[in-house]
GUTOR-121192 format. One line per field, with one value per atom (N, C-alpha, C): residue in one letter; atom name; x, y, z. Coordinates in steps of 0.05 Angstrom, whole numbers, plus 5000, padded with zeros to 4 digits. Layout:
# GUTOR-121192
r	c(A|...)
a	c(CA|...)
east	c(X|...)
north	c(Y|...)
up	c(Z|...)
This chain:
# GUTOR-121192
r	c(M|M|M|N|N|N|R|R|R|L|L|L|I|I|I|L|L|L|S|S|S|A|A|A|R|R|R|L|L|L|V|V|V|E|E|E|R|R|R|G|G|G|T|T|T|T|T|T|R|R|R|Y|Y|Y|T|T|T|P|P|P|A|A|A|G|G|G|L|L|L|P|P|P|A|A|A|L|L|L|D|D|D|L|L|L|S|S|S|L|L|L|E|E|E|H|H|H|Q|Q|Q|S|S|S|D|D|D|V|V|V|V|V|V|E|E|E|D|D|D|R|R|R|Q|Q|Q|P|P|P|R|R|R|K|K|K|V|V|V|A|A|A|L|L|L|T|T|T|L|L|L|R|R|R|A|A|A|V|V|V|A|A|A|I|I|I|G|G|G|E|E|E|I|I|I|T|T|T|R|R|R|V|V|V|V|V|V|A|A|A|G|G|G|L|L|L|P|P|P|L|L|L|G|G|G|Q|Q|Q|P|P|P|A|A|A|K|K|K|Y|Y|Y|A|A|A|G|G|G|F|F|F|L|L|L|S|S|S|D|D|D|A|A|A|R|R|R|Q|Q|Q|G|G|G|R|R|R|G|G|G|V|V|V|I|I|I|F|F|F|H|H|H|V|V|V|T|T|T|A|A|A|V|V|V|D|D|D|A|A|A|G|G|G|S|S|S|D|D|D|V|V|V|P|P|P|T|T|T|A|A|A|S|S|S|V|V|V)
a	c(N|CA|C|N|CA|C|N|CA|C|N|CA|C|N|CA|C|N|CA|C|N|CA|C|N|CA|C|N|CA|C|N|CA|C|N|CA|C|N|CA|C|N|CA|C|N|CA|C|N|CA|C|N|CA|C|N|CA|C|N|CA|C|N|CA|C|N|CA|C|N|CA|C|N|CA|C|N|CA|C|N|CA|C|N|CA|C|N|CA|C|N|CA|C|N|CA|C|N|CA|C|N|CA|C|N|CA|C|N|CA|C|N|CA|C|N|CA|C|N|CA|C|N|CA|C|N|CA|C|N|CA|C|N|CA|C|N|CA|C|N|CA|C|N|CA|C|N|CA|C|N|CA|C|N|CA|C|N|CA|C|N|CA|C|N|CA|C|N|CA|C|N|CA|C|N|CA|C|N|CA|C|N|CA|C|N|CA|C|N|CA|C|N|CA|C|N|CA|C|N|CA|C|N|CA|C|N|CA|C|N|CA|C|N|CA|C|N|CA|C|N|CA|C|N|CA|C|N|CA|C|N|CA|C|N|CA|C|N|CA|C|N|CA|C|N|CA|C|N|CA|C|N|CA|C|N|CA|C|N|CA|C|N|CA|C|N|CA|C|N|CA|C|N|CA|C|N|CA|C|N|CA|C|N|CA|C|N|CA|C|N|CA|C|N|CA|C|N|CA|C|N|CA|C|N|CA|C|N|CA|C|N|CA|C|N|CA|C|N|CA|C|N|CA|C|N|CA|C|N|CA|C|N|CA|C|N|CA|C|N|CA|C|N|CA|C|N|CA|C|N|CA|C|N|CA|C|N|CA|C)
east	c(9199|9206|9206|9224|9227|9223|9198|9191|9170|9175|9157|9150|9124|9115|9099|9107|9096|9089|9064|9057|9065|9082|9092|9100|9106|9117|9146|9162|9190|9191|9200|9200|9229|9248|9276|9295|9315|9335|9362|9381|9408|9423|9448|9465|9477|9483|9494|9521|9523|9548|9555|9578|9586|9593|9585|9590|9620|9631|9658|9663|9642|9645|9643|9639|9638|9611|9590|9563|9551|9536|9522|9500|9496|9475|9462|9436|9421|9405|9407|9391|9365|9343|9316|9299|9279|9257|9231|9215|9189|9167|9145|9122|9098|9084|9060|9037|9013|8989|8967|8951|8928|8908|8885|8864|8864|8865|8864|8843|8837|8819|8836|8835|8849|8828|8825|8805|8778|8770|8744|8740|8762|8760|8776|8765|8780|8803|8825|8848|8864|8873|8890|8919|8935|8963|8979|8999|9018|9046|9065|9092|9112|9136|9159|9179|9190|9208|9235|9256|9283|9287|9299|9303|9330|9340|9364|9361|9371|9372|9402|9409|9437|9438|9457|9462|9446|9438|9424|9399|9385|9359|9363|9388|9393|9387|9391|9385|9355|9339|9309|9301|9310|9302|9313|9336|9348|9331|9317|9300|9272|9264|9237|9237|9217|9214|9205|9214|9204|9174|9161|9131|9118|9134|9123|9113|9087|9078|9088|9094|9103|9100|9102|9103|9132|9141|9169|9169|9187|9189|9218|9221|9247|9245|9265|9266|9275|9270|9277|9303|9319|9343|9347|9364|9373|9389|9386|9403|9430|9450|9476|9475|9491|9494|9467|9449|9424|9405|9406|9388|9363|9347|9321|9323|9304|9300|9304|9315|9318|9306|9292|9279|9298|9308|9325|9308|9307|9290|9304|9290|9301|9286|9261|9245|9227|9220|9202|9183|9157|9137|9124|9130|9118|9096|9084|9063|9039|9022|8999|8977|8979|8958|8966|8987|8995|8975|8964|8945|8958|8945|8956|8939|8951|8937|8947|8930|8939|8959|8980|9002|9002)
north	c(2969|2991|2980|2989|2981|3006|3010|3033|3025|3032|3025|3051|3054|3075|3061|3066|3052|3071|3070|3084|3066|3076|3060|3077|3064|3077|3069|3088|3082|3070|3045|3031|3026|3028|3024|3039|3051|3066|3061|3052|3047|3074|3072|3096|3100|3125|3132|3118|3105|3093|3105|3097|3108|3085|3089|3069|3071|3052|3054|3079|3090|3114|3139|3136|3158|3170|3158|3168|3160|3177|3169|3149|3129|3109|3103|3098|3091|3066|3045|3021|3026|3018|3024|2999|3000|2980|2997|2989|3003|2983|2991|2974|2986|2968|2976|2958|2970|2956|2968|2951|2962|2940|2949|2931|2933|2910|2910|2890|2890|2871|2855|2828|2810|2790|2789|2771|2774|2800|2808|2800|2793|2786|2806|2816|2834|2819|2833|2821|2842|2834|2852|2845|2866|2863|2876|2862|2873|2863|2881|2873|2891|2880|2896|2892|2914|2914|2927|2913|2925|2945|2968|2989|3003|3018|3033|3060|3081|3108|3114|3123|3129|3157|3173|3200|3221|3241|3265|3257|3237|3229|3221|3213|3205|3228|3252|3275|3277|3272|3273|3250|3226|3202|3204|3215|3218|3237|3255|3274|3265|3242|3231|3217|3222|3207|3179|3160|3133|3133|3116|3115|3134|3152|3172|3159|3163|3153|3171|3159|3174|3158|3170|3156|3155|3130|3125|3117|3128|3120|3111|3092|3082|3058|3040|3016|2992|2968|2943|2932|2919|2905|2881|2863|2840|2851|2840|2846|2832|2841|2829|2799|2784|2755|2741|2752|2739|2735|2752|2749|2766|2760|2773|2799|2816|2841|2864|2886|2911|2934|2952|2975|2998|3009|3032|3057|3072|3096|3119|3132|3155|3180|3178|3202|3195|3216|3212|3236|3230|3251|3246|3262|3259|3280|3289|3309|3300|3318|3312|3296|3294|3279|3250|3240|3212|3195|3175|3157|3141|3136|3121|3097|3077|3053|3048|3036|3029|3007|3009|2989|2976)
up	c(4656|4674|4703|4718|4746|4763|4772|4788|4808|4833|4855|4871|4876|4894|4916|4941|4963|4986|4996|5020|5043|5061|5083|5106|5128|5152|5156|5163|5169|5197|5199|5224|5235|5218|5227|5208|5220|5204|5216|5200|5209|5211|5219|5220|5192|5187|5161|5157|5133|5125|5098|5087|5062|5042|5017|4996|4989|4974|4965|4948|4935|4920|4937|4964|4982|4986|4976|4979|5005|5019|5043|5037|5055|5051|5078|5077|5101|5095|5112|5110|5126|5114|5125|5126|5143|5142|5139|5119|5115|5119|5132|5136|5121|5107|5092|5100|5102|5107|5091|5077|5062|5056|5046|5036|5006|4992|4963|4954|4928|4916|4897|4900|4883|4872|4846|4834|4847|4850|4861|4890|4904|4932|4949|4971|4988|5002|5005|5017|5033|5057|5072|5065|5060|5053|5075|5085|5104|5097|5096|5090|5103|5108|5116|5094|5085|5062|5070|5063|5067|5046|5053|5034|5040|5021|5024|5010|5022|5010|5006|4982|4976|4964|4973|4962|4977|4962|4974|4989|4980|4993|5022|5030|5057|5077|5069|5087|5093|5072|5076|5095|5089|5104|5133|5137|5164|5181|5168|5183|5189|5179|5184|5211|5228|5253|5247|5264|5262|5265|5249|5249|5230|5218|5199|5174|5167|5141|5119|5096|5073|5048|5025|5000|4991|4987|4979|4949|4934|4905|4900|4882|4875|4858|4861|4844|4861|4850|4864|4852|4869|4859|4877|4867|4884|4907|4930|4953|4949|4963|4961|4967|4954|4957|4954|4937|4930|4953|4973|4997|4994|4974|4971|4954|4959|4943|4962|4951|4966|4950|4963|4951|4954|4931|4931|4930|4951|4953|4940|4920|4906|4912|4923|4930|4953|4969|4991|4992|4995|4999|5026|5046|5072|5077|5056|5058|5074|5081|5098|5084|5057|5043|5038|5052|5049|5062|5047|5060|5081|5103|5125|5132|5142|5151|5179|5195|5222|5221|5236|5237|5264)
């Protein structure tokens, strides 16, 4: 199964573009920071992830202010021309109970 749920902040949002099929698309950058335990050792994790929202979800993402913490759900795929991984956002929960970390 290819499913990712990530608590992150929206740090960059491109302008709406359209896929060859005519669907709206938004390129995004998401920042995540947390404390985790790996092999019984505490570890700080920080990452910036390239993401894209395609279709109806673009309206939700377009309405989020930059810096807004939210839970993003979706799946991972190869980026075009093999340039890393991209997170395809299919759902967003920007509710008040979203855990936040200082960025």
